[in-house]
C-alpha positions in Angstrom: 41.9 88.0 105.8 42.4 91.1 103.7 42.7 94.6 106.0 40.2 96.9 106.3 39.3 99.7 108.1 37.2 97.8 110.0 39.5 95.2 111.8 42.4 97.4 111.0 43.5 100.7 113.4 46.1 102.0 111.1 43.6 101.7 108.2 40.6 103.4 110.0 43.2 106.3 111.3 44.2 106.6 107.4 40.1 106.9 106.2 39.4 109.0 109.4 41.7 111.4 108.4 41.1 111.7 104.4 37.4 112.5 106.0 39.0 115.1 108.3 41.2 116.8 105.5 38.1 117.0 102.9 35.7 119.1 105.7 38.9 121.2 106.4 39.3 121.9 103.2 36.1 124.0 103.1 37.1 125.8 106.2 38.9 129.4 106.0 42.4 128.0 106.3 41.7 126.1 103.4 41.0 129.2 101.0 44.2 129.1 100.0 44.1 125.3 98.6 40.8 125.8 96.8 42.4 129.2 94.9 44.7 126.3 94.2 42.4 124.5 92.9 40.5 126.8 91.0 43.7 128.4 89.0 44.4 124.6 88.0 40.7 124.1 86.6 40.2 121.3 89.5 36.4 121.4 89.6 34.6 119.9 92.7 34.1 116.7 90.8 37.5 116.1 90.8 37.8 117.2 94.5 35.6 115.1 95.3 36.8 111.9 93.2 40.3 112.4 94.0 39.2 113.0 98.0 41.6 116.5 98.0 41.3 118.2 101.3 43.9 120.3 103.4 45.9 119.8 106.6 45.7 122.3 109.3 48.9 123.7 109.8 48.5 123.7 113.8 50.2 120.2 114.6 47.6 118.8 117.3 44.5 119.8 114.9 44.5 116.4 113.3 45.1 114.4 116.8 42.6 116.5 118.5 39.7 115.4 115.8 41.2 111.5 116.2 41.2 111.6 120.2 37.2 112.5 119.8 36.7 109.8 117.6 38.2 107.2 119.6 41.4 106.9 117.2 44.8 106.4 119.0 47.3 108.4 118.2 49.6 105.1 118.1 47.7 105.0 114.8 48.3 107.6 113.4 52.0 107.2 114.0 51.7 103.6 112.4 50.2 104.9 109.4 52.8 108.0 109.2 50.1 110.5 109.7 51.6 111.7 113.3 55.5 111.7 114.9 56.3 111.9 118.2 57.7 114.9 119.4 61.6 114.5 119.8 60.9 116.5 123.6 58.7 113.4 124.5 55.8 115.4 125.2 53.4 114.0 122.9 52.7 113.4 119.1 51.9 116.3 116.5 50.8 115.9 112.6 53.0 115.0 110.2 51.0 116.8 107.5 51.0 120.7 108.3 49.7 123.7 106.1 49.3 121.3 102.5 46.6 120.3 100.0 46.1 116.8 100.7 46.1 114.1 98.5 44.5 110.7 99.3 47.2 107.6 98.0 45.2 104.5 97.3 46.1 101.1 96.1 44.6 99.6 93.4 41.5 98.4 95.0 40.7 101.8 96.3 42.0 102.3 99.8 43.6 105.1 100.9 47.2 104.0 102.4 49.1 107.0 102.4 48.7 110.7 101.3 51.0 113.3 99.4 51.1 116.7 100.9 51.6 119.9 97.9 52.3 122.9 99.5 50.4 125.8 97.5 51.0 129.1 99.5 54.3 131.1 100.3 55.9 128.3 102.8 58.8 127.2 102.6 60.1 124.1 102.1 59.8 121.4 99.1 56.5 121.3 96.6 55.7 118.0 97.5 55.8 115.3 100.8 54.6 112.1 100.9 53.8 110.3 103.7 57.3 108.0 104.8 57.3 104.1 104.3 55.1 102.3 106.2 53.5 98.7 106.6 50.7 100.0 104.1 52.7 101.8 101.6 55.8 101.3 99.9 56.0 103.9 97.2 57.3 101.6 94.8 54.3 98.7 95.3 51.8 101.7 94.2 50.8 103.4 91.3 49.1 106.6 92.0 44.8 106.4 90.9 45.6 103.1 88.9 42.3 102.5 90.9 40.8 105.2 88.8 42.7 104.4 85.5 41.7 100.6 85.4 38.6 100.3 83.2 40.1 102.9 80.7 43.2 100.9 80.9 41.2 97.7 80.6 39.4 98.5 77.8 42.1 100.4 75.5 44.9 98.3 76.6 47.1 101.4 77.2 48.4 103.0 80.2 50.1 106.3 80.4 52.7 106.8 83.9 53.5 110.4 84.8 55.6 111.6 87.7 53.4 113.6 89.9 49.6 113.2 91.3 48.4 116.7 90.4 49.7 115.8 86.4 47.1 112.7 87.3 44.2 114.9 88.2 44.6 117.1 85.5 44.8 114.6 83.2 41.5 112.7 84.1 39.7 116.6 84.4 41.2 116.5 80.3 39.2 113.6 79.7 42.6 111.4 79.4 41.0 109.0 82.5 44.7 106.3 81.5 47.0 108.0 83.4 48.5 107.0 86.7 51.9 107.8 88.5 55.0 106.6 90.3 55.3 109.3 92.5 58.5 110.6 91.6 60.6 107.5 92.1 62.2 105.0 89.8 60.0 102.7 88.6 60.4 99.2 90.0 59.5 95.3 89.2 56.7 96.0 91.7 55.1 99.1 89.3 55.8 96.3 85.9 53.7 93.6 88.2 51.0 96.1 88.2 50.9 97.5 84.9 50.7 93.5 83.8 48.0 92.9 86.3 45.6 95.8 85.1 45.9 94.6 81.4 47.9 97.4 79.7 49.6 95.8 76.3 51.2 99.5 76.1 52.8 101.9 78.7 54.1 105.2 77.9 56.1 107.1 80.2 55.7 111.0 80.5 57.9 112.0 82.9 60.4 115.4 83.5 63.7 115.6 81.6 65.9 115.7 84.1 68.5 112.6 85.5 65.5 111.4 87.4 63.2 111.4 84.6 66.0 109.7 82.6 
């Protein structure tokens, strides 16, 4: 049977985390992310549609909230949401102090997250969930679940590199846009494109070596 949040602890942990991050976006600490969303022109409807949220800076906040809901830290670790401490004193949240973007499969199930830096903190701009049993970046086209209807109607899929580029496109009315999340396009991506019914594909990538 197909895995679901009802019969798979990892998917349940991912669904819980999405709801948790959404709530945290509205708290005081999430103000920096709300300001970024406002500057990008992403209103509440876009934030709701794409499930945008905020990961608190504290390494134990998500784990404590999950524990109260009966979600074991092993499920969070298996889903890529937490990691075990090298000191052997428990686990900590993988995403901290970042705007959170759920990564959903073609059916709309959240299988991973992208964390975007929006403040003045050091570190990479984007951090994605590491590969897990639920998430292989070469097998997921970001926002394909939201683009499917437009792709099937028009037969055209436009692929970009980043998730916020996709959100900006959808806000502007371009609903046939998805992203490959900064990885090379793969045979599995091509299979998803075919399955989506696209007869034409446009690639809009950065002009650097990776984009070429």
